[in-house]
C-alpha positions as CSV (number, residue, x, y, z in Angstrom):
1,M,3.9,16.1,14.4
2,S,2.2,14.6,17.2
3,E,3.4,10.7,16.7
4,T,6.7,9.4,17.7
5,L,8.2,6.7,16.7
6,S,8.2,3.7,18.9
7,P,10.5,0.9,18.4
8,P,9.3,-2.4,16.8
9,Q,8.3,-5.1,19.7
10,S,9.5,-8.3,18.7
11,T,8.6,-11.9,20.2
12,A,10.9,-13.5,18.0
13,P,14.3,-15.3,20.0
14,S,16.6,-14.1,18.0
15,S,15.9,-11.4,15.2
16,R,18.6,-12.9,13.3
17,S,17.0,-16.4,13.2
18,A,13.7,-14.4,12.1
19,L,15.4,-12.3,9.1
20,I,17.2,-15.6,7.8
21,I,13.9,-17.5,8.3
22,V,11.7,-14.7,6.3
23,F,14.7,-14.4,4.0
24,L,14.2,-18.5,3.0
25,V,11.0,-17.9,2.5
26,V,10.9,-15.3,0.3
27,V,13.4,-17.3,-1.9
28,I,11.4,-20.4,-2.1
29,D,7.8,-18.6,-2.8
30,L,10.0,-15.9,-5.6
31,L,11.0,-19.1,-7.7
32,G,7.7,-20.1,-8.4
33,F,7.1,-16.0,-9.5
34,G,10.9,-16.2,-11.4
35,I,9.7,-19.6,-13.6
36,V,6.3,-17.8,-14.4
37,L,7.0,-14.4,-15.2
38,P,9.5,-14.8,-18.3
39,L,6.7,-17.2,-20.1
40,L,3.6,-15.2,-19.2
41,P,3.7,-12.2,-21.8
42,R,4.6,-14.9,-24.2
43,L,1.6,-17.4,-23.8
44,G,-1.3,-14.7,-22.8
45,D,-0.1,-13.3,-26.6
46,A,-0.8,-16.6,-28.0
47,Y,-4.2,-17.2,-26.4
48,V,-5.2,-13.5,-27.5
49,N,-4.1,-14.1,-30.7
50,D,-6.7,-17.1,-31.2
51,L,-9.3,-15.0,-29.7
52,F,-9.5,-11.7,-31.5
53,A,-8.8,-10.6,-34.7
54,G,-5.8,-8.6,-35.5
55,G,-4.4,-10.9,-32.2
56,S,-2.4,-8.7,-29.3
57,K,-1.7,-6.2,-32.3
58,G,-5.1,-5.0,-32.6
59,A,-7.1,-2.6,-30.3
60,A,-9.0,-5.2,-28.2
61,G,-6.2,-7.7,-27.9
62,G,-3.6,-5.6,-26.8
63,A,-6.2,-4.3,-24.1
64,I,-6.7,-7.6,-22.8
65,L,-2.8,-8.6,-22.8
66,G,-2.7,-5.2,-20.8
67,M,-5.0,-6.1,-18.9
68,L,-3.6,-9.3,-18.2
69,M,-0.1,-8.2,-17.6
70,A,-1.7,-5.5,-15.0
71,S,-4.0,-7.4,-13.0
72,F,-1.5,-9.0,-10.4
73,S,0.1,-5.4,-9.7
74,L,-3.8,-4.1,-9.4
75,M,-4.4,-6.9,-6.8
76,Q,-1.0,-5.9,-4.9
77,F,-2.3,-2.1,-5.0
78,L,-5.7,-2.8,-3.1
79,F,-4.4,-5.1,-1.0
80,A,-0.8,-4.4,0.0
81,P,-1.9,-1.7,2.7
82,A,-4.9,-4.3,4.2
83,W,-2.2,-7.3,4.9
84,G,0.5,-4.5,6.1
85,R,-2.2,-3.6,8.4
86,L,-3.7,-6.8,9.5
87,S,-0.3,-7.6,10.1
88,D,0.6,-4.8,12.6
89,R,-2.7,-6.2,14.4
90,I,-2.8,-9.9,14.8
91,G,1.1,-10.8,13.6
92,R,3.3,-10.9,10.6
93,R,3.6,-14.5,10.6
94,P,0.0,-15.5,10.1
95,V,-0.6,-13.1,7.1
96,L,2.5,-14.5,5.4
97,L,1.1,-18.2,6.1
98,V,-2.2,-17.0,4.2
99,G,-0.5,-15.3,1.3
100,L,1.9,-18.7,0.8
101,G,-1.3,-20.9,0.7
102,G,-2.9,-18.3,-1.9
103,S,0.3,-19.0,-4.0
104,V,0.2,-22.7,-4.0
105,V,-3.9,-22.5,-5.0
106,F,-3.5,-20.1,-7.8
107,Y,-0.2,-21.2,-9.4
108,A,-1.7,-24.6,-9.3
109,L,-4.8,-23.1,-11.5
110,L,-2.5,-21.0,-13.3
111,A,-1.1,-24.7,-14.3
112,F,-4.8,-25.6,-15.3
113,A,-5.0,-22.5,-17.3
114,L,-1.9,-23.5,-19.4
115,A,-2.9,-26.9,-20.4
116,Q,-5.5,-25.7,-21.8
117,P,-6.0,-26.6,-25.9
118,P,-5.9,-24.2,-28.3
119,A,-9.8,-24.5,-29.1
120,K,-10.5,-23.6,-25.5
121,A,-8.4,-20.1,-25.6
122,G,-11.3,-18.7,-24.3
123,L,-11.3,-20.7,-20.8
124,A,-7.7,-20.5,-21.0
125,L,-7.5,-16.6,-21.0
126,I,-10.4,-16.5,-18.5
127,L,-8.6,-18.8,-15.9
128,L,-5.2,-16.9,-16.7
129,F,-6.7,-13.8,-15.2
130,A,-8.5,-15.5,-12.3
131,A,-4.6,-17.1,-11.3
132,R,-2.8,-13.8,-11.6
133,I,-5.7,-11.8,-10.0
134,G,-5.5,-14.2,-7.1
135,A,-1.3,-14.7,-7.2
136,G,-1.7,-10.9,-6.8
137,I,-3.7,-10.8,-3.7
138,A,-1.3,-13.6,-2.0
139,G,1.6,-11.8,-3.0
140,A,0.6,-8.4,-1.8
141,T,2.1,-10.1,1.8
142,I,5.6,-8.8,0.3
143,A,5.0,-5.9,2.6
144,T,4.6,-7.7,5.4
145,A,7.6,-9.5,4.8
146,Q,9.6,-6.0,5.0
147,A,7.9,-5.6,7.8
148,V,9.6,-8.3,9.5
149,I,12.4,-6.8,8.5
150,A,11.7,-3.6,10.0
151,D,10.8,-5.0,13.1
152,C,14.3,-7.1,13.5
153,T,16.8,-4.4,12.7
154,P,17.4,-1.3,14.2
155,P,17.1,1.8,12.3
156,E,20.8,2.4,11.3
157,R,20.8,-1.0,9.5
158,R,17.6,-1.0,8.4
159,K,18.7,-0.5,4.4
160,Q,21.3,-3.5,4.7
161,G,18.1,-5.6,5.8
162,M,15.6,-4.5,3.3
163,A,18.6,-5.1,0.1
164,L,18.7,-8.7,1.9
165,L,15.3,-8.9,1.0
166,G,16.2,-7.9,-2.2
167,A,18.7,-10.5,-2.8
168,A,16.0,-12.7,-1.9
169,F,13.8,-11.3,-5.0
170,G,17.4,-11.7,-6.8
171,I,17.5,-15.7,-6.1
172,G,13.9,-16.3,-7.0
173,F,14.6,-14.3,-10.2
174,T,17.9,-16.2,-11.1
175,V,17.2,-19.5,-10.1
176,G,13.3,-19.9,-11.3
177,P,14.3,-18.9,-14.6
178,I,16.5,-21.8,-14.5
179,I,14.6,-23.8,-13.5
180,G,11.8,-22.7,-16.4
181,G,14.6,-22.6,-18.9
182,V,15.7,-26.1,-18.3
183,S,12.9,-27.9,-17.9
184,L,10.9,-27.0,-21.0
185,P,13.3,-28.3,-23.8
186,F,12.7,-31.8,-21.7
187,F,9.0,-31.0,-21.8
188,P,8.3,-28.9,-24.9
189,G,4.7,-27.4,-25.4
190,Q,4.0,-29.0,-21.3
191,H,3.6,-25.1,-21.0
192,W,1.8,-26.0,-17.7
193,L,4.7,-27.6,-15.7
194,V,5.9,-24.2,-14.9
195,G,2.7,-23.3,-13.2
196,A,2.8,-26.7,-11.2
197,I,6.3,-25.8,-10.3
198,A,5.7,-22.7,-9.0
199,S,2.7,-24.3,-7.0
200,V,4.9,-26.7,-5.7
201,L,7.6,-24.8,-4.2
202,S,5.4,-22.1,-2.9
203,L,4.0,-25.3,-0.8
204,C,7.5,-26.2,-0.2
205,A,7.8,-22.2,1.5
206,L,4.1,-22.8,3.1
207,V,5.6,-26.2,5.2
208,F,8.6,-24.5,5.7
209,G,7.0,-21.6,7.1
210,L,4.4,-23.5,9.2
211,L,7.4,-25.2,10.9
212,R,10.0,-22.8,11.4
213,L,8.5,-19.3,10.4
214,P,8.7,-17.4,14.1
215,E,6.7,-14.3,15.4
216,T,8.2,-11.0,14.8
217,R,5.4,-8.8,16.0
218,L,2.7,-8.5,19.5
219,A,-0.3,-8.3,18.3
220,G,-2.3,-5.0,19.1
221,G,-0.6,-2.3,16.5
222,H,-2.2,1.2,15.5
223,R,-5.4,1.6,16.4
224,A,-6.2,2.0,12.2
225,A,-5.5,-1.6,11.9
226,R,-8.9,-2.3,13.3
227,K,-10.4,-1.3,9.7
228,L,-8.9,-3.1,7.1
229,V,-10.2,-0.7,4.1
230,N,-8.9,2.6,5.9
231,F,-7.1,5.4,3.8
232,D,-5.6,7.1,6.6
233,A,-2.2,5.3,6.0
234,V,-2.1,6.9,2.5
235,R,-3.1,10.1,3.8
236,W,-0.3,10.4,6.5
237,A,2.1,8.9,3.9
238,L,1.6,11.7,1.3
239,A,1.5,14.4,4.2
240,T,4.5,13.7,5.9
241,P,7.4,15.8,4.7
242,A,9.8,13.1,5.7
243,V,8.0,10.3,3.7
244,A,5.9,11.8,0.7
245,P,9.1,12.6,-1.7
246,V,10.2,9.2,-1.0
247,V,6.8,7.2,-2.2
248,W,6.7,9.7,-4.9
249,T,10.4,9.0,-6.4
250,F,9.4,5.6,-5.4
251,F,6.2,5.1,-7.4
252,L,7.2,7.3,-10.1
253,A,10.3,5.6,-10.7
254,S,9.0,2.3,-10.6
255,L,6.7,3.7,-13.5
256,G,9.9,4.4,-15.6
257,F,11.3,1.2,-15.1
258,A,8.1,-0.9,-15.0
259,S,7.4,0.7,-18.9
260,F,10.5,-1.3,-20.0
261,E,10.1,-4.2,-18.0
262,V,6.7,-5.3,-19.0
263,T,8.5,-5.3,-22.9
264,L,11.5,-7.0,-21.8
265,A,10.4,-10.4,-22.9
266,L,9.2,-9.0,-26.2
267,L,12.7,-7.3,-27.2
268,V,14.4,-10.2,-26.4
269,G,12.3,-11.9,-28.8
270,D,11.9,-9.0,-31.4
271,S,15.8,-7.7,-31.3
272,L,17.6,-11.1,-30.7
273,G,15.3,-13.8,-32.0
274,L,15.7,-15.8,-28.9
275,D,12.9,-18.4,-28.3
276,E,11.0,-19.3,-24.8
277,S,13.7,-21.7,-23.5
278,H,16.4,-18.8,-23.8
279,T,14.3,-16.3,-22.5
280,F,14.3,-17.5,-19.3
281,W,18.1,-17.6,-19.8
282,I,18.0,-13.3,-20.0
283,F,15.7,-12.9,-17.2
284,A,18.0,-15.4,-15.0
285,F,21.0,-12.4,-15.9
286,V,18.8,-10.1,-14.5
287,G,18.2,-11.9,-11.6
288,A,21.9,-13.0,-10.8
289,V,23.0,-9.1,-11.2
290,L,20.0,-8.0,-9.0
291,M,21.2,-10.8,-6.0
292,L,25.0,-9.6,-6.4
293,T,24.5,-6.4,-6.4
294,Q,21.8,-6.3,-3.0
295,G,23.3,-9.4,-1.9
296,F,27.1,-8.2,-2.0
297,L,27.5,-4.9,-3.4
298,Y,24.9,-2.3,-1.7
299,R,25.4,-4.4,1.7
300,R,29.2,-3.5,1.7
301,L,28.4,0.0,0.6
302,A,25.6,0.7,2.8
303,N,27.7,2.0,5.9
304,R,29.5,4.5,3.8
305,V,26.7,5.9,1.4
306,S,23.3,7.4,2.4
307,E,19.9,6.0,1.3
308,P,19.3,9.2,-0.7
309,T,22.7,9.1,-2.4
310,F,21.8,5.6,-3.1
311,M,18.4,7.0,-4.9
312,A,20.7,9.5,-6.9
313,M,23.1,6.4,-8.1
314,G,19.9,4.0,-8.6
315,L,17.8,6.9,-10.9
316,A,20.9,7.5,-13.4
317,L,21.9,4.6,-13.4
318,M,18.5,3.3,-14.2
319,A,17.8,6.1,-17.1
320,L,21.1,5.3,-18.4
321,G,20.1,1.4,-18.9
322,V,17.2,2.4,-20.2
323,L,17.9,4.5,-22.7
324,A,20.6,2.5,-24.2
325,L,18.0,-0.1,-24.3
326,G,15.8,2.0,-26.5
327,G,19.2,2.2,-28.5
328,I,19.4,-1.9,-29.0
329,S,16.1,-1.9,-29.9
330,W,16.5,0.7,-32.8
331,L,19.2,-1.3,-33.9
332,A,17.6,-4.3,-34.5
333,A,15.2,-2.9,-36.4
334,Q,17.7,-1.3,-39.0
335,P,17.9,-3.2,-42.5
336,D,21.4,-3.5,-41.5
337,R,20.9,-4.6,-38.1
338,P,24.5,-5.3,-36.3
339,S,25.1,-9.3,-35.8
340,F,23.1,-11.6,-33.0
341,G,26.5,-11.8,-30.9
342,L,26.8,-8.0,-31.3
343,L,23.3,-7.2,-30.0
344,L,23.8,-10.0,-27.3
345,G,27.0,-8.1,-25.9
346,L,25.7,-4.9,-25.8
347,T,22.2,-6.0,-24.3
348,L,23.6,-8.0,-21.1
349,P,26.1,-5.6,-20.0
350,V,22.9,-2.5,-21.0
351,L,20.6,-4.5,-18.9
352,A,23.2,-5.0,-15.9
353,V,23.3,-1.0,-15.7
354,A,19.8,-0.7,-15.5
355,V,18.8,-3.5,-13.1
356,V,22.2,-2.2,-10.9
357,G,20.7,0.6,-10.9
358,F,17.3,-0.7,-9.6
359,A,18.7,-2.4,-6.8
360,F,20.3,0.3,-5.2
361,L,16.9,2.1,-5.5
362,T,14.7,-0.2,-3.8
363,P,15.9,-1.1,-0.7
364,S,17.3,2.6,0.3
365,A,13.6,3.6,-0.4
366,Q,12.0,0.8,1.7
367,A,14.1,1.8,4.3
368,L,13.8,5.3,4.8
369,V,9.6,5.0,4.6
370,S,10.6,2.2,6.9
371,R,12.7,4.8,9.6
372,R,10.8,7.8,9.2
373,S,7.5,6.1,9.5
374,P,6.1,5.2,13.5
375,G,7.2,1.8,14.6
376,D,3.4,0.6,15.8
377,R,2.6,1.1,11.6
378,Q,5.6,-0.6,10.3
379,G,3.3,-3.2,7.9
380,E,0.8,-0.3,7.3
381,I,2.9,2.7,6.3
382,L,5.4,0.0,4.1
383,G,2.1,-1.4,2.4
384,V,1.4,2.1,1.0
385,N,4.6,2.3,-0.4
386,Q,4.4,-1.2,-1.5
387,S,1.2,-0.2,-3.1
388,A,2.7,2.9,-4.5
389,S,5.1,0.3,-5.9
390,A,2.1,-1.9,-7.9
391,M,0.3,1.4,-9.1
392,A,3.7,1.8,-10.7
393,R,3.6,-1.7,-12.6
394,I,-0.4,-1.3,-13.0
395,L,0.5,1.4,-15.4
396,G,3.6,0.7,-16.7
397,P,2.6,-2.2,-18.3
398,V,-0.2,-0.4,-20.0
399,C,2.1,2.4,-21.4
400,G,4.8,0.1,-22.1
401,L,2.8,-2.4,-24.3
402,A,1.3,0.2,-26.0
403,L,4.6,2.5,-26.8
404,Y,6.3,-0.5,-27.5
405,K,4.1,-1.6,-30.5
406,A,3.6,2.0,-31.5
407,T,6.6,2.2,-33.8
408,P,8.9,-0.7,-35.8
409,N,11.7,0.3,-33.8
410,H,9.9,-0.1,-31.0
411,L,12.1,2.6,-29.3
412,L,9.2,4.6,-27.7
413,P,8.5,2.8,-24.1
414,Y,12.4,3.5,-23.4
415,I,12.8,7.1,-23.9
416,F,9.5,7.3,-21.7
417,G,11.3,5.2,-19.1
418,A,14.8,7.3,-19.1
419,A,13.2,10.5,-19.4
420,L,10.7,10.0,-16.0
421,L,13.6,8.8,-14.3
422,V,15.9,11.7,-14.9
423,L,13.2,14.0,-13.7
424,M,12.9,12.6,-10.8
425,L,16.4,13.5,-9.8
426,P,15.3,16.7,-8.4
427,L,13.9,15.4,-5.6
428,I,16.4,14.0,-4.0
429,P,18.0,16.6,-2.0
430,R,14.7,17.3,-0.7
431,I,14.6,14.2,0.6
432,R,17.8,14.4,2.1
433,R,16.9,16.9,3.7
434,A,13.5,15.6,5.1
435,E,15.8,13.9,7.5
436,T,15.2,16.4,10.0
437,L,11.7,16.2,9.1
438,V,11.7,12.9,11.0
439,P,8.7,12.5,13.6
440,G,10.7,11.7,17.0
441,K,13.7,13.8,15.7
442,S,15.3,17.4,16.5
């Protein structure tokens, strides 16, 4: 390989300060995302039921609901590499601020959509699509936040830095659903409130970023960065032996995980009988496990466990957790189904196992992609990896929802997800051996 790794250029007076600030900005922004996510599948389902014969169980209604859930990730797939490439050229700060501004606008649009009465279900659904598409474009800047981590951490501590960003996700996914779960009982039926709160939180993140977020990258990145639409980074990532198997593993593992993730709100309703407000608490539990795993457990183990080992552990735990969730769904569909207490007691630890696996895999894959990529293309190549994850989250809802509704016991998406995760394990030795193929290493 002719390219060599170059160290990231940093203009921040303190890398630690930059890490803390980008962590706080991501936490505040993801609080809004965490408020909206648990409610969206059910509200979309309600609007689809008002518009189509057979509702979401019919072919047309199911397709519309699947497209609504996939639209956010589709925009991330399209825009993550472009935002990353732009940040390599003009800097991380302006890209992150533009993304936060977009979140403010499109979460406000989401609130307006959710305020529409049932008689205007068609208008509401159109506005929901517009809001999710816009939020997906704005949220695609998460690869730029990962590039800030790459700018501010040495290669040997890259996975700890990526885990810090994962902990920010966990906090957002914990506190956000709690805010939604607490607010809805006080304002019953006022679903627009979740969009409004999300918009206000994103506004707080934008103001904080304007005041405190430093620039960590000098302008003038890789020459390909001058083209916002450019497939050179994709070709480079998929043709580089040190990077390609990591990206493929991350993509396929994310696909297996997403096939069950999108059905979680439906699962807790069908299997546990939980209503909207209680569904928020399940998502808060998921966020708490993610936060504690990446914020504490992963970072404590990181000096002793390599990224490929973390990835193998993550795949195994995710497969076990996803398959066990399928077993719970099957049990709940039986005529002599177990009691609510037993089902809940089984669901929470099984969810924890799957989420711990995801928390082990994600920062490890991101750190490997970053360490094995040229220093002047961090935003671009991390954007490709984020784009691969987004594509998995596009296909995952389509596969997951179709398989979930295919049988009364809703077992199929969990078998599919677990099988796909297990099939990725043979790639781990190849990823481990590829360390010697990193450009610039002997």
